[in-house]
N, C-alpha and C positions, 0 to 999 in steps of 0.2 A: 504493500500500500504506500509506503514512504517513497519507493522508487517512482511510482506513478505520480505522486504528489510533486516530487522534484521535477519530473519530466513535463507535467502539464501546466504547472503554475506559471503564468506570466503576469504582467502588471494588473490586468483587470481581475484575475482570480485572487491576487494578493489583496486587492481592494475589497473583494467580497469577504474574505476572511477577516480583514480589519473591521468591516462593518459588523460582522458576527461577534467579534471580540468586544466591540463597543456595546453591542446589545447585551451581551452577557454581563458586562460590568454594571449595567443599569438595572439588571434583574434583581429579584428579591432573594437570591441565594449567593453565597460566596463564590468568587472567581477561583477556578481550580484548573489544573492541567487537563482534566477530563472534559472541560469545556472546549479546550483547543481540539481535542479528538473529535468531539461532536461537530465542531465547525468544519474540520477537515473532511469528515464524512459527508456533510451537507454540500461542501464545495465540490467534492469529487462526484457526487450524485448529479449535481447541476451540470458539471463539465461533460460527463458521459451522456447526459440527456441531450445537451446541445449537439453532441457529435453523433446522436442517434444510436449509441451503443446502449440499447435499452436494458439488456440483461444486467449489465454492471450498474446502470442507473438505478434499477430496482433494488439490487443488493445493497448499494451504498445508502439509498434513501431510507430503506427499512432499518439499516444499522444506525443511521443518524437519529431516527425517531426513537429507537430503543435506547440509544446513548443519552439523548436529552431526557427521556423519561426516568432514567436511573439517577440523573443529577437532580432533577426538580420534581419528581413524582408526577402526578397527574397534570399539574399546571405546566411542568416542563414539557410533557408530551404534547399538550395543546399548543404551546408556543412553537415547538418544533414543526408541527403540521402547518403553522402559519408561515414558517420560513420556507416551506417546500410546496406551496399550493399547486403550482403548475405541474411540477413533476408528479405528484401523487395523483392528481385528477387525470392528466393525460396518459400516464402509464397504465392506470386502471382501464382506460378506454382501449389502449393499444393491446393489452393482454387479452381483453375480451374479443379482439378481432384477429387473433392469431390463426393463420390458415395452415401453416406447417411448422412443426417443432421437431427438430432433430437433437438427440441427446446421446453423447458418448459414442458417436459412430466410429467404429474401428474395423479395418479390413487388412488382414495380413495373409501372406502367402509363404508356404514352405519352400525355401530355396534349397532343393535337394543337392544341387551341385556343390554349393559352399556350406551345406549343412547349417544354414541360418534361417531365421524367420525375417521376412521382409515386410515391414509395415507400410503399406501403400497410403493409408490414412490412419490417424491415431487420435481417439478421444475428441472428435469434433462435435461441437454443439452450437446450434444457432436456431433462430426463429425467423419466419417471414409473416408479415401482417398484410391485411387487406390494403390494396393500393400502394404497396411498397415494392420497390425494385431493389433487389440485392444482387451483388456481383462478386465473383471470385476471381482474383488476379494472382497469377503466379507463374513461374517458369515451367517449361515442359518437364514432366516427371514429378510435379509438385503434389499430385493427388487429386487434381480437379476432376478428371474424367471418372476416376474410381468413385469419388464422392457423388457426382451427378448420377452415375449409374445406380448407386446405392439408394439414393432418395427417390429415384424414378422406378425402382423395382426391377431394373434390368440386372442387378447384382445384389446378392444377399450379403449384408455385412457380417463380419465375424461376431461383433457384439454391438450393442447400442439399440436405441429405439427411434422410430420415425412415426409421427402422427400427422395425418392430413385431416383437418377439420375434426380433430379428436378421434379419428379412426386409425387404428394401428395398422400401418402398412405391411408389417411383417406377419401379423396374425390374420388379417383380413384384407389381402392385397386386391382382390376383385372389387370390393366395396370402396377401398381407398382410391384406387386408380380412376374411379368414376369422377373423382373430384380433381384429378390431375390431368393437365395437358402437356405433352412433350413435343417440341419442335426441333428437329435436327437440321432441316433445310437441305440445300444442295439441288443438283439437277435431276436427281432420281427420286423414286418413292411413289410415283403415280403411274397409272396406266395411260400411256400417251394417246391411244385411240379412243378412250372414253372421255366424256365431258367432265368438266369440273364438278358439276352437281352429282353425277353418277359416282365419281371417285370418292367424294366426301360421304355420300350415303353408304358406300361400301365400308369405309373406315369407321363410320358411326356405329355400324352393326358390330364391328370388331371390338369397339369400346363399350359394348353392352348398353347403348342408348336404346330406350324403349321404342318399338316400331312406330307407335303413334306420335312420337316426338321427332323422328328423324328428319322429315321434310322441313319442318319449321326451324329446327336447329341448324340444318345445312343452309337454308336461306338466310338466316340471321348471321351465320358465320361468314357467308359470302358478302353480305352487306357490310359487315364490320371491316373487311379488308378491301372494300370497294371493287369486288369482282362479280357482283350480282348481274351486271350487264353482259358478262361473258359466261354465265353459268352453264349454258348449253354448248359451248365451244369445246373442241377437243383440246386436251391439255398439251398435246404435242405442238400446238401452234403458239403457246405462251412464251413470252420473253422471260429472261432470268428473274427480273424483278417481280413479274406476275407469278412465277412459280414460287418465289419465296413467300409472297403474300398468301398463296394457296396452301403452303405448308403451315403457316400460322392459322389459317382457317381450319385446317385439319386438326390442329391442336385445340380448337375452340368448339368443335361439334358436340362435345359432351358437357358444354357449359362449365368448364373447370373453375375452381376457386383459386387455383395456382397454376401458372404456366411456366414451363422451362423452355427458354430460348437459347439454343446453342449456335453461336456465330450467325445471327440473323441477317447481317449486312455484308457478309464475306462475298467478294467478287461482284458487288453491285455498283452501278454508276451512282454519282452523287445524288441525282434526283430520286432514285429508288431508295438510297440510304436515308434521305430526309423523310421519305414517305413511311418507311419502316419505323423510324424514330417517332414520328407523329402518331403512328398506330399504337405503339407501345404506351405512349402517354395517355392516349384515349382509353386504352384497356385499364390502366391504373385508376382513371377517374371513375370507372365502373366498379371498382373494388377488387379487381383481379390482382393477386400477388404474383410477382414475376421474379424468377431466378434467371439472370442473364450472364452468359459467358461469351466473351468476345476478345479477340486479339486487337480489335480496334479500340484504342484507349479513349478516343473521342466519343464512342458509343457509351462507354461507362461514365465518362465525365458528364455527359449530357443527361443520362437516364438514371443512373444508380443513386438511390438514397443511402444505402449502406454498402460499403466496400469491405471485403474480406481479403486480406493478404495471406495467401497460403503458400507454404513451402515445407518440404520434407514431410509432407503428410499431416502438418499441424497448422492451426490458425495462429499467425504471428500478431495480427492486429485486425480489429474490426471497428468501423466507425464511418464518419462522413469523409468527403473528399478533403476538407480542411484538416480533419484529424490525421489523414494519411500523410499529408504534407508535413505536419508537425512531427509525426512519428519518423518520417524520413529525414527530418531536420533540413528541409529545403525552404526556399523563400515562398511566401504566401502567393506570389504571382506565378509560381512554377506550374507546369502542367502535370497531369497524372503520370504521363510518360517519364518526365524528369524525376518525379518522386519515386516511381517504381525502380528506375535505373539506380537510384541512390541506395536502395536496399536489396537489389536483385541478388547480389552475392550472398547475402545473409539468408535468402530464401532457398538457395540451391542446396540439393542434397550433398552432404560431405562424404 
């Protein structure tokens, strides 16, 4: 905790702590060192909240309230809640709107040749909320693919739990997958001689969409990606940008609460890239949680609310773009690419 405090505190955070100290000195109980601890916990909770690192914000805010209550009894706890109104109120709302929660995800392989155990990912935990875009950034071999396959049910993790809308993905995968959309993109994945509508109806059935809902779901998905005017055209006539939008429509036919987008803008012209980014923003406005992976750092800078730096199968940092820059110790005007390059060696497997 002290390391985090040293790392995060700058002028404005020092001023927050000074205000808290002044407040404590005016209160009806004696000033003590445990007041300092309470103030530090409050400040850290606020810092993490600003950086959208909600799990740590929750932990520190709860500890701050408990710490204040120990100092001043019931009145102390009441005053503590006054100091953290935004955090407590909004975090409650956030936790109620969690669409995916992964806890302790680990996947290892037995390296028979070297007689060792290789940990592809180790003890990874995170949450995705309604309307939130999260993104994983890291070098090749960092564990991104293994993690995404694990949370999309293409790979069973060695240990850990994954819940989608409170449905256990590992215990009830069929039911959980109905709430999940997966988009891999690329030039393939459709029947070229069939129409866009027929392709999506086929995939809707594979996703266990009820027969009575298929036509309306497909129409809505095509409208969302602005392809309803070519619904009856053969997919083989589509441009690359149109195909990418059709892939996203395929991920939407089951009305998912969370959508996984893998490299959604790769190989596209700038007009198509901007179209895809606009589409992602529109989906979040409708409450869809999105997991975005991309080697295009501009996609992540533009779209991601929370960025996870992943390396050697572990999460090294999670938070906002501004938080990533602080973590990388680069200038506030730096790009995400520059921040990433500053810590890329730290993220590589040794």
